C-alpha positions as CSV (number, residue, x, y, z in Angstrom):
1,M,66.9,-17.0,-47.1
2,N,67.0,-16.9,-43.3
3,V,69.7,-16.9,-40.6
4,K,68.0,-18.3,-37.5
5,I,69.2,-18.3,-33.9
6,D,67.1,-20.5,-31.6
7,S,67.0,-21.8,-28.1
8,Q,69.4,-24.6,-28.8
9,D,72.1,-22.2,-30.0
10,L,71.7,-20.2,-26.8
11,F,71.7,-23.1,-24.4
12,E,75.3,-22.8,-23.3
13,A,75.2,-19.1,-23.2
14,Q,72.1,-19.2,-20.9
15,K,73.9,-21.6,-18.5
16,T,76.9,-19.2,-18.3
17,I,74.8,-16.3,-17.0
18,A,71.9,-18.2,-15.5
19,T,72.9,-17.2,-11.9
20,F,72.4,-13.5,-12.7
21,K,69.1,-11.7,-12.4
22,G,68.2,-10.3,-15.8
23,N,70.1,-13.0,-17.7
24,K,67.2,-13.4,-20.2
25,L,67.5,-9.7,-21.1
26,V,71.2,-10.1,-21.7
27,V,70.6,-13.0,-24.2
28,Q,67.8,-11.0,-25.8
29,R,69.9,-7.8,-26.3
30,A,73.0,-9.7,-27.4
31,T,71.1,-11.7,-30.0
32,N,69.3,-8.8,-31.4
33,E,72.5,-6.7,-31.6
34,M,74.3,-9.6,-33.2
35,L,71.6,-9.9,-36.0
36,S,71.8,-6.2,-36.6
37,G,75.5,-6.5,-37.1
38,L,75.0,-9.5,-39.4
39,Q,72.5,-7.5,-41.5
40,T,75.0,-4.7,-41.9
41,E,77.7,-7.2,-42.9
42,S,75.4,-8.9,-45.4
43,V,74.5,-5.7,-47.1
44,K,78.2,-4.8,-47.4
45,L,79.1,-8.2,-48.8
46,I,76.3,-8.1,-51.4
47,G,77.1,-4.5,-52.3
48,A,80.7,-5.6,-53.0
49,K,79.4,-8.2,-55.5
50,V,76.5,-6.3,-57.3
51,T,76.0,-2.8,-58.6
52,A,72.8,-2.2,-56.6
53,K,73.0,0.5,-54.0
54,A,73.3,-0.4,-50.3
55,A,69.9,1.3,-49.5
56,V,68.2,-0.9,-52.1
57,I,69.8,-4.0,-50.8
58,R,68.9,-3.2,-47.2
59,E,65.2,-3.0,-48.2
60,H,65.2,-6.7,-48.8
61,F,66.4,-7.5,-45.2
62,S,64.4,-7.6,-42.0
63,I,65.0,-8.8,-38.5
64,K,62.6,-10.8,-36.4
65,K,63.8,-9.8,-33.0
66,M,64.0,-12.0,-29.9
67,A,61.5,-11.1,-27.2
68,R,61.2,-12.2,-23.5
69,D,58.5,-14.7,-24.5
70,R,60.2,-15.9,-27.7
71,L,63.7,-17.3,-27.4
72,A,64.4,-17.2,-31.2
73,A,65.4,-14.6,-33.7
74,E,65.9,-14.4,-37.4
75,L,67.6,-12.4,-40.1
76,I,65.4,-12.6,-43.1
77,C,66.2,-11.8,-46.7
78,T,63.3,-12.0,-49.2
79,G,61.9,-10.4,-52.3
80,P,61.2,-11.0,-56.0
81,P,63.8,-10.4,-58.8
82,L,65.1,-6.9,-58.6
83,A,64.1,-4.4,-61.3
84,L,67.1,-4.1,-63.7
85,I,67.0,-0.3,-63.3
86,K,68.1,-0.8,-59.6
87,Y,71.4,-2.2,-60.9
88,T,73.6,-0.1,-63.3
89,A,71.6,0.7,-66.3
90,T,72.4,3.4,-68.9
91,K,70.6,4.4,-72.1
92,V,72.8,3.9,-75.2
93,K,72.2,4.1,-78.9
94,K,71.4,0.4,-79.4
95,G,69.4,0.0,-76.3
96,V,70.4,-0.1,-72.6
97,S,73.8,-0.9,-71.2
98,V,73.5,-2.9,-68.0
99,R,75.8,-4.4,-65.4
100,V,74.6,-6.5,-62.5
101,L,77.8,-8.1,-61.1
102,K,80.7,-5.8,-60.5
103,A,83.1,-8.5,-61.8
104,N,81.4,-8.5,-65.2
105,K,81.6,-6.1,-68.1
106,K,78.6,-4.1,-69.2
107,T,76.2,-5.7,-71.5
108,V,73.9,-4.0,-74.0
109,V,70.3,-5.1,-74.1
110,K,69.3,-4.3,-77.6
111,H,66.1,-2.4,-78.3
112,A,65.5,-1.9,-74.5
113,F,64.7,1.6,-73.2
114,I,64.4,3.4,-69.9
115,A,61.1,5.0,-69.2
116,T,59.0,6.4,-66.3
117,M,55.5,5.1,-66.1
118,K,52.5,7.3,-65.2
119,S,52.7,5.8,-61.7
120,G,56.1,7.3,-61.3
121,H,57.9,4.0,-61.5
122,K,61.1,4.1,-63.5
123,G,62.4,1.0,-65.2
124,V,64.1,-0.8,-68.1
125,F,61.6,-2.0,-70.6
126,W,61.4,-3.6,-74.1
127,R,58.6,-4.3,-76.5
128,R,57.9,-8.0,-77.2
129,F,58.5,-8.0,-80.9
130,D,58.2,-11.8,-81.2
131,D,54.5,-11.6,-80.0
132,F,53.5,-9.1,-82.8
133,R,51.1,-10.5,-85.3
134,V,53.2,-9.4,-88.2
135,K,57.0,-9.1,-88.6
136,A,57.9,-6.1,-86.4
137,N,60.4,-3.5,-87.2
138,P,62.5,-2.8,-84.1
139,N,63.4,0.7,-85.4
140,F,59.8,1.8,-85.7
141,Q,58.0,3.6,-82.8
142,Y,54.9,1.5,-82.7
143,G,53.8,3.2,-79.5
144,F,52.9,6.3,-81.5
145,L,50.3,4.4,-83.5
146,K,46.7,4.5,-82.3
147,G,44.7,1.4,-81.7
148,T,45.6,-2.0,-80.2
149,E,46.1,-3.6,-83.6
150,Y,49.6,-2.2,-83.8
151,A,50.4,-2.0,-80.1
152,L,53.3,-4.1,-78.9
153,P,53.2,-5.3,-75.3
154,I,55.8,-3.7,-73.0
155,E,57.7,-5.8,-70.6
156,E,59.9,-4.7,-67.7
157,L,63.3,-6.3,-67.3
158,Y,64.7,-7.7,-64.1
159,G,67.9,-8.9,-62.6
160,P,68.5,-11.5,-59.9
161,A,66.8,-11.2,-56.5
162,I,68.8,-10.0,-53.6
163,A,67.9,-13.2,-51.7
164,D,69.5,-15.2,-54.4
165,I,72.7,-13.2,-54.2
166,F,72.6,-13.6,-50.4
167,D,72.5,-17.3,-50.8
168,D,75.8,-17.3,-52.7
169,P,78.4,-19.3,-50.7
170,D,80.9,-16.4,-50.9
171,I,78.4,-14.3,-49.0
172,I,76.3,-16.6,-46.8
173,N,79.2,-18.7,-45.5
174,P,81.2,-15.8,-44.0
175,V,77.9,-14.4,-42.5
176,L,77.1,-17.8,-40.8
177,A,80.7,-18.2,-39.6
178,N,80.7,-14.7,-38.0
179,A,77.3,-15.3,-36.3
180,N,78.6,-17.2,-33.3
181,V,81.7,-14.9,-33.0
182,R,79.4,-11.8,-32.9
183,L,77.0,-13.4,-30.5
184,Q,79.7,-14.4,-28.1
185,A,81.2,-10.9,-28.2
186,R,77.8,-9.3,-27.5
187,L,77.0,-11.8,-24.7
188,E,80.4,-11.0,-23.1
189,H,79.7,-7.3,-23.3
190,H,76.3,-7.4,-21.7
191,T,77.3,-10.1,-19.1
192,N,80.1,-7.8,-17.9
193,R,77.7,-4.9,-17.6
194,L,75.3,-7.2,-15.6
195,I,78.2,-8.2,-13.3
196,D,79.3,-4.6,-12.8
197,A,75.8,-3.6,-12.0
198,A,75.5,-6.4,-9.4
199,R,78.6,-5.3,-7.5
């Protein structure tokens, strides 16, 4: 999911300050600052909707800044489905209690468990009982048995990708609506500084 600002969007803004030396730098700075503000706004809107922490959400955003030789810039949100442990996940007697959307109640994923792998990665997992060659007993600790004959494959559980949450109309529409407002404000700020410096 991208929010892109290109040369066509900035055409009118360029005409406004074209008579000033350093106008390209004004556009560049204003655009990059605008995207930085949009990123902060996006993280805040997503954080109000899901239980993932702001630092986790921000990891899925990046900014492709405008440069003097590139009159375009992008706010990019990417990434695979987010590990369920990154949302609210708590071990309970019947499994793991999870909540992804703040508006929803907690849901218990039966037979799931929270574990830390040898690599140090912590996650919510479950054993795929349906793939076992005989009828599996969900209350039995198969992992303690030796040999692959009784081993059940372990699978990590995931929630929605941050990029999919960002694409929600309740989030992306306000962000897009504010893009031009933010851009005009930053252009005005830097243009005024340019005018003051030329006096």
